[in-house]
N, C-alpha and C positions, 0 to 999 in steps of 0.2 A: 360246552360239551361236558358231560358228567365224567369225571376222572376217578371215581371211586374204584380202588383196586378190586379185582375179582375176589381176592381172599376176604374182603370185607362185605361182600354181597351175600344175601340169602341165595342158596343154590337150589334150583327147582329142576329135578331130573324128570325127563319124559321117557317112559318105557312102554314096550308093547311088542307084539309080533310084527313081522314084515307086512307092509301094506295095511296096517291098522289105521294109518293116518297120522302118525307122530309128526312127520315133517310138515304136513299141511297144518297141523294144530299149532306148531311153534310159529309158523308164518302168520296164522290167524291171531295168536296172542300178541305177537310183537308188531303186527301190522306191516311187516316187511317180508320180502322174499329172501329169507335167511337160508333156508334149507332147500336143497334140490328135491322136487317132487316128481315121482315117476310111478307108473304102474308096474315097473320091473321090480320084483322083490329084491331086497338087499341093497337098494340105492344108497342109503346112508351106511357108511362103513365106520370111519372114526367119529367119535362124538363131536357135535357141532355146538359151540358156545355162543350165546348172544346176551350181552349186557343190556339192561333196560331198567326202567322205573315202573313200579306198580304203586298206584296211589294207596296210601295208608300203610305201606310197607317201606317203600323207598327203593334203593338200588338192589336189583336182583340179577342173577345170571340164569338164563334158561339153557338147559343142556339136552340136545336131541341125541338119542342113542340108536345104535343098530338094533335090528330085530332080535328078540330073545329066542326066536325059533329058528335062527339061521343054522345051516348044517354044512357038512363037509369040513375039511381041515381049516380053511380060511374062515368059514362061517363060525366055527367054534371059537376062533380067536376073536372075532367080532363080538360074540356073546360074552366072552370073558371081559372084554373092554367095557361092555355095557354094565356088567355086574360090578366092575370096579368103580363106576360112577356112584353106586350106592354109598361108597365110603365117604363121599363128600355131600350127599344129598340131604338137604334140610326138609324139603317137602317133595314127595314123589307123585307124578301123574301116571297112572296106568291106563293106557289107551286101549280100549277093547272094541273091536268091530262088532256092531250090534247083531249082525247076522251070524257071526262065528261064536260069540259068547265066551265063557270061561273054558279053559282047558288046562292041561298039566303045566304048561309054561306059565300061565297067569298064577296058578295056585302056588307053584314053587317060588315065584317072585314075591308074592304076597307073604309067604312064610318068612322069606328073608327080610322083608320090610318090617314085619312084626317083631322078629327076633332083634333087629337093630333099632327098634322103636322109632322108625321113620314115619311121620304122619303121611298119609296117602289119600289120594282122590281117585276113584274109578271114573274114567271119562268114557262114557258110552258114545262112540262116534258113529258117523254116517246116518244121522237122523234124516238126511235128505233122500235116502234110499228106502223104498217101500219093502221092508222086511220085518218079520215078527221079532219082537224082543225076546220071546220065549220066557225062560225063567230068570233072565239076567237081572231084571229089576227086583224080582222076589228075593234072589240070592243076596243082593246088596242090602235090601231092607232087613231081611232076616238076620244077616250077620252084622247089621248096623254099620255097614261101610258108608262112608261119605261118597256120594256119586252125583254126577251131573250128565245130562244128555245134550250132545252138541252135534252140529254139522260143521266140522272144521272147514269143509269146502265152501259152504255158504256163510260161514262165520256166525251161525245162530248158536245161542247158548254160551257164547264166549264171555259176555258180561257176568253171567251167573258163575262161570268157572273162576273168573278173576276174584269174585267175592268169596268163593269157597277157599281159594288160596290164601286170601287175607285172613279168613277165620282160622285156618289151620297153621298159620305162620307161628313157629315156636318163638317164645319170648327170649330164649337163651341161645339163639342160633349164633350169636357172637357175644363175647363179653363186652359190656358197654363202655368200659374205660380201661386204660392201660395202667395209670397210677393215680388217677384223680382221687381215689378213696383214701390215699395216705397223705394227701396234701391239704393245707389250709390256705385260704386266700392270702395273697401277698408273700407266700413263701418264695424263696429264690432256689432255682434248680439249675445246676451246671451240667452241661453235656460235653463230655470229652470225646471228640470225634476226629481221630487221626485220618488224614487223607491218604490211605494206603492205595496200592495199585489196583485193588478190587473195588474201590469206591467208584460209582458211576460218574462218567465225565460230565461236568457241569451241574451236578446236583448231589444232594445227600442221599444216603441209603434210605429205603422205605421205613424201617423201624425208627430211624432218627426223625424223619419227617412226621410220622404219626405220633411219636412221643412229644415232639414240640407242640403239635396241635392240642394234645391232651393237656399239656401244662398250661397253655394259653386258655383253654376252655375252663381250667380250674382257677382262673383269675390270679395266676402266679407269674413270676418273672423267670425267663429262661435266658441263660448265657451259653453260647456255643463256642467252643474254642478247641485248639489242638493241645496235645499233652504238654508241649514245651511252653505253653502260655499259662498253665494252671497255677504254678507257684506265684508268679507275679500278680495274677488276678486275686488270689487269696490274700496276699499282703495288702492290696489296695482297696479291696471291697469292704465297704462299711458294714453292710449286713451280711452275716455269715450264711452260707448256703444251708438250706434244710437238707438237701440231697445232692450228691454227685453221681452221675450215670456215666460209666466208662465202657468203651469197647474192650473186648477181652484181651486183645494183644497189648494193651497198656495197663492191665490190672496192677501188676507189681509196681510199676513206676508211680501210678496214681495213689495206690495204697500207701506207699512210703512217704509221700509228701502231704497226705491228707490227715489233719488232726483226728484223733479217735472219736471225738464227739460229733463229727459230721458224718451223716449216713452215707454209705457208699453202696451202689448196686450196679448192675450191668444190663445191657439190652437183652442179653440171653436170659437173665432172670425175669425181666419184665415180660418177655414173650413166652417164656415157659408158663407164666401165670395167665397171660392174655389169651394165648392159643390153646393151652392145655392144662397141665396139673403140676405146679411148681414143686409141691411137696414130694410127689412121686419121682420127679426128675432129680431133685436134690438128694433123695434117698438112694436113687439108682447109681449116682456117681461113686458112692462108697465101694461099689463092687470092683472098681479099678484096682484096689489093693489086693484082691484075690485072683487077678488074672495071672495066668502062667504061660510060658512059651508054648506055642502051638494052639492055644485057645482061639476059637473063632469069634470075631467081633464084626458087627455090621455097622458101617458108617452110612447114614442116610441123609441125602440132600433133597430139599423140596423142589428146587429149581434145577435147570439143566445148563447152567453157564459152563463155559470152558474154563478149567482150572488155569490160574495165572500165577506164576512165581511160587511163593510159599503159600499155596492155597491151604486154608485152615483145615478143611476136611481131608484133603488128599496128601498133605505134606506135614503140617504143623502137628496135628493130633497123633497121626501114626508115629511120627518121630518121637513125640513126647512119651507115648506109651511104650514104644520099643526100647527107648533109652534105658529103661529099668532092667532090661535083660542083656545089656551089653556084656559080651564075653561068654554068654550062655550058649552061643552057637545056633540059636533058634529064635525066631521072632513070633509075634502074633500072626494068626491067619486072618487077614482083614479083607472083607468083601465090601463092595460099594453099591449103592443104588441111588438113582436120581430121578427127579420128576415124580410121575405117578406110579413108578415101578416098585413100590414097597412090597416085599414078599408077604404072602398070606401066612406062611409058616416060618417062624423064627426060632423054633425050639432048640435048634442045634447051636445057637449063639450063646456065648457067656455074657454078652453085653451088647446093647444097641445104643449107638451115639448118634443123635439126630441134630440137624441144624436147628436154628431158632424157629423155623416154620412160618416165616412172614409171608410166603407165597401160598400157604395152605389156608383153607377156611378152618374154623375151630372144630367142626365135626370130623374132618379128616385127620386132624392132629390127635383128637381124642381117640379116634379109631386106631391109629397107629400105636398110641400109648397102651390102649386096652389089648391090642394084638400081642404086644410084648408081655403085659401083665398076665393075660390068660395062659400064655405059654410058660410062665414062671421065669421070664427073662428080665433082668433089670434094664431100665432105659433111662438115659439122661440126654443132655445136649452139649453142644460144642463148648459154649462159654462156661458152663458149670464144671466141665472137665478141667478147663484152664484155671478157673478159680480154685478148684480143689488142689491142683498141682502147685498153685501159687501160695497155698496155705491161707486163703482168705474166703473160703466158701461160707463160713459162719457170718462174716461181715456182709457178704453179698446178699444173703437171704434174710438177714436180720430186719431190714426195713419192713418186711411183710409178716413179721411175728413168727418166723420159723427158726427153730434152733436145730442147726444141722448136726450138732455133736460130732464135729469133724475130727477124724484122726489124720494129722498131717502126714503126708507121704513124701519121702525124699525124692522129688522128681525135678529134673532140670526144666526151667521155663525160659 
């Protein structure tokens, strides 16, 4: 069974009006009865995800969405959820009923896709029904839209649609490597992976697993250990490590025992680069020094786990930031969001602090970074804040050729 995480799959979003045939289409593409099909408008409410393989692309996830023409208070919420899927969509399929053609809903959605530079395919559906195409094909040809005619019900045109998806697949829908570009074959890389209470039972965290795989793919050696084993390993290892990667909660301890000529970085820095934009996030962390009591800060989590103990986003970082104002009688005004509920408007915040984003695909992480940048709000991530507070941000980003020009802030770690 293919175990590729959803965050590493190309995301294909399926959009259209109610009863345009979106659910029937996803069933035809996947060859399975994934989505419930009904003549009742609005059958699909929450987005439906299906992981699969497409030849010449590899692992993808298909996302069936609610109708973009839904109405009423609940219907408008469904439409809002459908539009949020655009934030993570690498290729969009706009399903159009051939008898209904284009309308305001389709035109508005197409404008959004063009604005966000999402490659799209117009899927003219219901070829099995004898109805005139009208000017639908002419519109697609004149506007140079990629389109294909299908009958999702009879599964005709599906091979042609698959081929067009392959043709439109963006080469950069994910960064191809985590750190392979800074390694040479035979390098030794050490991973310091403390088994804290948030580590998943019986396995390593996803960033740790993916980093190990990237190191092995680079023909390098990897050593995985806990922080209390690092000093003994360094004393006994014949070949000095090229790089040490540490979890943020042991930055200070690892930095103190690691010779200056051995490169040190963090999973947070690796994923800032792998999923998003390390330079922007490293620059954003400097705004911590300008925060004042009462300022609004957004802490954003990609997943929806229940906070346990000293949760890094809910406890560690808020305490770290607010410790600067001890005795001031006022603290920061901190809001939280989790999962897919990243706000569209962040202009009232002085800083956005995001998790590493391992559960997001690259497009959605870039969308979140750009949402903050367009609002003129600095954005950074959990680990970079802790590296900054520990006085080692420069060292953490140096392996990637970035000079953070960090001003050390007196913050308790």
